[in-house]
C-alpha positions as semicolon CSV with decimal commas, in nm:
position;residue;x (nm);y (nm);z (nm)
1;M;-0,847;30,013;19,856
2;A;-1,162;29,822;19,769
3;E;-1,190;29,459;19,871
4;P;-1,165;29,207;19,586
5;P;-1,501;29,058;19,488
6;R;-1,601;28,752;19,688
7;P;-1,593;28,432;19,476
8;A;-1,923;28,280;19,375
9;P;-2,058;28,057;19,653
10;S;-2,085;27,682;19,603
11;L;-2,368;27,640;19,855
12;A;-2,672;27,848;19,945
13;V;-2,864;27,798;20,268
14;V;-3,225;27,908;20,217
15;V;-3,433;27,979;20,528
16;P;-3,798;28,090;20,508
17;V;-3,916;28,284;20,815
18;F;-4,249;28,424;20,927
19;D;-4,266;28,605;21,261
20;E;-3,944;28,447;21,388
21;A;-3,770;28,757;21,527
22;D;-3,616;28,580;21,826
23;N;-3,475;28,298;21,613
24;V;-3,300;28,504;21,343
25;L;-2,967;28,590;21,508
26;P;-2,913;28,253;21,681
27;L;-2,988;28,064;21,359
28;V;-2,767;28,280;21,137
29;S;-2,484;28,235;21,388
30;E;-2,528;27,857;21,394
31;I;-2,528;27,832;21,014
32;H;-2,200;28,021;20,994
33;A;-2,048;27,813;21,274
34;A;-2,142;27,493;21,088
35;L;-2,014;27,595;20,745
36;E;-1,713;27,822;20,799
37;P;-1,486;27,532;20,907
38;L;-1,549;27,360;20,571
39;G;-1,351;27,632;20,394
40;S;-1,583;27,648;20,093
41;G;-1,786;27,948;19,982
42;F;-2,144;27,971;20,097
43;E;-2,423;28,223;20,118
44;V;-2,725;28,244;20,347
45;V;-3,059;28,358;20,204
46;F;-3,334;28,437;20,450
47;V;-3,679;28,490;20,300
48;D;-3,899;28,702;20,524
49;D;-4,247;28,588;20,428
50;G;-4,435;28,904;20,526
51;S;-4,350;28,901;20,897
52;R;-4,550;29,129;21,125
53;D;-4,308;29,128;21,418
54;D;-3,948;29,250;21,449
55;T;-3,810;28,992;21,205
56;P;-3,712;29,257;20,942
57;T;-3,520;29,456;21,205
58;R;-3,340;29,148;21,335
59;L;-3,246;29,050;20,980
60;E;-3,089;29,392;20,922
61;E;-2,895;29,352;21,246
62;A;-2,777;29,011;21,133
63;R;-2,669;29,145;20,793
64;A;-2,445;29,398;20,967
65;R;-2,266;29,114;21,147
66;F;-2,270;28,850;20,872
67;P;-2,186;28,979;20,522
68;R;-2,277;28,644;20,364
69;L;-2,640;28,696;20,464
70;R;-2,884;28,810;20,197
71;V;-3,250;28,893;20,259
72;V;-3,554;28,857;20,038
73;R;-3,878;29,004;20,170
74;H;-4,233;28,930;20,062
75;A;-4,476;29,219;20,093
76;R;-4,737;28,975;20,227
77;N;-4,738;28,623;20,364
78;C;-4,737;28,371;20,078
79;G;-4,660;28,043;20,252
80;Q;-4,355;27,828;20,301
81;S;-4,333;27,678;19,951
82;T;-4,343;28,020;19,786
83;A;-4,082;28,151;20,031
84;I;-3,852;27,857;19,956
85;A;-3,896;27,910;19,581
86;S;-3,812;28,282;19,618
87;G;-3,497;28,192;19,809
88;V;-3,388;27,931;19,556
89;R;-3,439;28,175;19,268
90;A;-3,238;28,440;19,454
91;A;-2,955;28,196;19,533
92;R;-2,632;28,220;19,331
93;A;-2,492;27,880;19,427
94;P;-2,553;27,556;19,233
95;L;-2,637;27,362;19,551
96;V;-2,909;27,462;19,795
97;V;-2,986;27,353;20,151
98;T;-3,320;27,440;20,305
99;L;-3,410;27,443;20,673
100;D;-3,687;27,583;20,890
101;G;-3,652;27,920;21,057
102;D;-3,785;27,803;21,394
103;G;-3,452;27,662;21,515
104;Q;-3,569;27,299;21,530
105;N;-3,346;27,191;21,239
106;D;-2,980;27,177;21,342
107;P;-2,741;27,356;21,101
108;A;-2,462;27,129;21,229
109;D;-2,622;26,852;21,018
110;I;-2,559;27,036;20,689
111;P;-2,208;26,888;20,640
112;R;-2,362;26,541;20,674
113;L;-2,601;26,615;20,386
114;L;-2,312;26,746;20,176
115;S;-2,110;26,431;20,242
116;A;-2,402;26,210;20,134
117;A;-2,445;26,409;19,812
118;R;-2,073;26,379;19,729
119;S;-2,083;26,004;19,781
120;H;-2,347;25,963;19,509
121;H;-2,212;25,858;19,171
122;G;-2,391;25,847;18,839
123;G;-2,709;26,011;18,716
124;P;-2,850;26,351;18,811
125;A;-2,757;26,517;19,138
126;P;-2,962;26,359;19,418
127;L;-3,200;26,508;19,665
128;V;-3,062;26,447;20,015
129;A;-3,339;26,457;20,274
130;G;-3,310;26,458;20,651
131;I;-3,500;26,215;20,871
132;R;-3,590;26,322;21,225
133;R;-3,547;25,998;21,421
134;R;-3,619;26,157;21,760
135;R;-3,870;26,437;21,719
136;H;-3,925;26,699;21,985
137;D;-4,288;26,779;21,906
138;S;-4,617;26,714;22,080
139;W;-4,757;26,361;22,058
140;V;-5,046;26,495;21,847
141;R;-4,806;26,632;21,585
142;R;-4,593;26,317;21,590
143;L;-4,897;26,090;21,551
144;S;-5,056;26,297;21,273
145;S;-4,722;26,314;21,092
146;R;-4,674;25,937;21,119
147;I;-5,018;25,872;20,972
148;A;-4,969;26,129;20,695
149;N;-4,627;25,986;20,604
150;A;-4,766;25,632;20,588
151;V;-5,059;25,731;20,365
152;R;-4,844;25,945;20,139
153;S;-4,573;25,680;20,105
154;R;-4,828;25,413;20,018
155;L;-5,000;25,623;19,751
156;L;-4,698;25,796;19,599
157;R;-4,452;25,508;19,655
158;D;-4,176;25,755;19,734
159;D;-4,036;25,544;20,023
160;T;-3,996;25,856;20,235
161;P;-4,035;25,811;20,611
162;D;-4,028;26,182;20,699
163;T;-4,119;26,419;20,419
164;G;-4,198;26,694;20,670
165;C;-3,833;26,747;20,762
166;S;-3,730;27,073;20,597
167;L;-3,358;26,998;20,612
168;K;-3,288;26,904;20,248
169;L;-3,011;26,949;19,992
170;F;-3,059;26,961;19,615
171;A;-2,931;27,113;19,292
172;R;-3,077;27,457;19,234
173;E;-3,151;27,401;18,865
174;A;-3,324;27,069;18,936
175;F;-3,554;27,237;19,187
176;L;-3,644;27,514;18,942
177;E;-3,749;27,253;18,686
178;L;-4,009;27,103;18,923
179;P;-4,378;27,189;18,885
180;F;-4,459;27,455;19,141
181;F;-4,768;27,455;19,363
182;D;-4,847;27,563;19,715
183;H;-4,717;27,316;19,979
184;M;-4,488;27,150;19,722
185;H;-4,204;27,149;19,975
186;R;-4,374;26,857;20,151
187;F;-4,355;26,643;19,838
188;L;-3,999;26,704;19,719
189;P;-3,887;26,337;19,734
190;A;-4,178;26,229;19,510
191;L;-4,125;26,525;19,276
192;F;-3,750;26,465;19,242
193;R;-3,805;26,093;19,180
194;R;-4,061;26,190;18,916
195;Q;-3,777;26,377;18,739
196;G;-3,548;26,073;18,755
197;A;-3,325;26,188;19,042
198;A;-3,211;25,965;19,326
199;V;-3,326;26,045;19,679
200;L;-3,088;25,980;19,968
201;F;-3,181;25,990;20,337
202;V;-2,968;26,102;20,629
203;D;-3,057;26,087;20,998
204;V;-3,056;26,437;21,147
205;N;-3,105;26,602;21,481
206;H;-3,436;26,758;21,579
207;R;-3,457;27,014;21,856
208;P;-3,744;27,148;22,066
209;R;-3,869;27,492;21,972
210;R;-3,716;27,732;22,223
211;R;-3,842;28,066;22,088
212;G;-4,156;28,180;21,909
213;K;-4,475;27,991;21,828
214;S;-4,548;27,723;21,571
215;K;-4,754;27,832;21,269
216;Y;-4,875;27,480;21,189
217;G;-5,131;27,250;21,342
218;V;-5,336;26,947;21,246
219;G;-5,634;27,163;21,150
220;N;-5,454;27,385;20,898
221;R;-5,266;27,098;20,731
222;L;-5,505;26,804;20,706
223;W;-5,741;26,899;20,424
224;V;-5,490;27,086;20,209
225;G;-5,256;26,790;20,255
226;I;-5,517;26,554;20,111
227;V;-5,578;26,780;19,810
228;D;-5,205;26,821;19,749
229;L;-5,149;26,445;19,777
230;L;-5,408;26,379;19,508
231;G;-5,248;26,648;19,289
232;V;-4,902;26,492;19,315
233;L;-5,049;26,150;19,244
234;W;-5,202;26,297;18,927
235;L;-4,864;26,448;18,828
236;Q;-4,690;26,113;18,875
237;R;-4,937;25,934;18,650
238;R;-4,902;26,195;18,376
239;M;-4,521;26,184;18,368
240;T;-4,346;26,002;18,081
241;R;-3,966;25,981;18,062
242;P;-3,849;25,871;17,718
243;E;-3,557;25,633;17,679
244;I;-3,315;25,806;17,446
245;A;-3,180;25,560;17,186
246;I;-2,981;25,805;16,970
247;K;-2,815;26,125;17,083
248;D;-2,588;26,348;16,874
């Protein structure tokens, strides 16, 4: 006798990965351990962004053990923002949580983001963003991130102390309405505020990378970050939200 269809999930966890073979199974296991006790339906969407290592094989192994896991694969590497967007489009749940595939974000923090979102009343669904209070990165990355956050916050006035934390929760439809561009995931608080949504912040855990190698450095983020910052500033200044006086 065939199993009854699984109810539609209420939450999707979207994880972009690129050459993260050793992190796939541990991370999928941790996500399930964090969310199964909540008793609500969820799905896990891993987006393999053109990995060249054994990531596809490990994802197939994980799918055999975890039926909630779904996999989207890019034929070539397109970058983290594109991978996140592919995962959000593939998601079936109205709420989405994103986290990095390197294991530094702690899935055990997801319930905390959900609790913050449920405590918000009035207006559109908020963006709930994690803040890494104690980062386990090199001093060069911490310093460059601190400078970048200060400059961005001053120019965009988004009051975001840690936009680089990938652990975020938002409404799927609200994300799909945002203007898309490469590296947009680093500007989600400013983009959501531009749309009139509230942005809430939650302190989250940050762990040292135990497996694999980082794909980011100061050199491959500095100049594109400046260009992207100017682009978002331009978007903010071109945005007009009308005040509706009459509505049928």
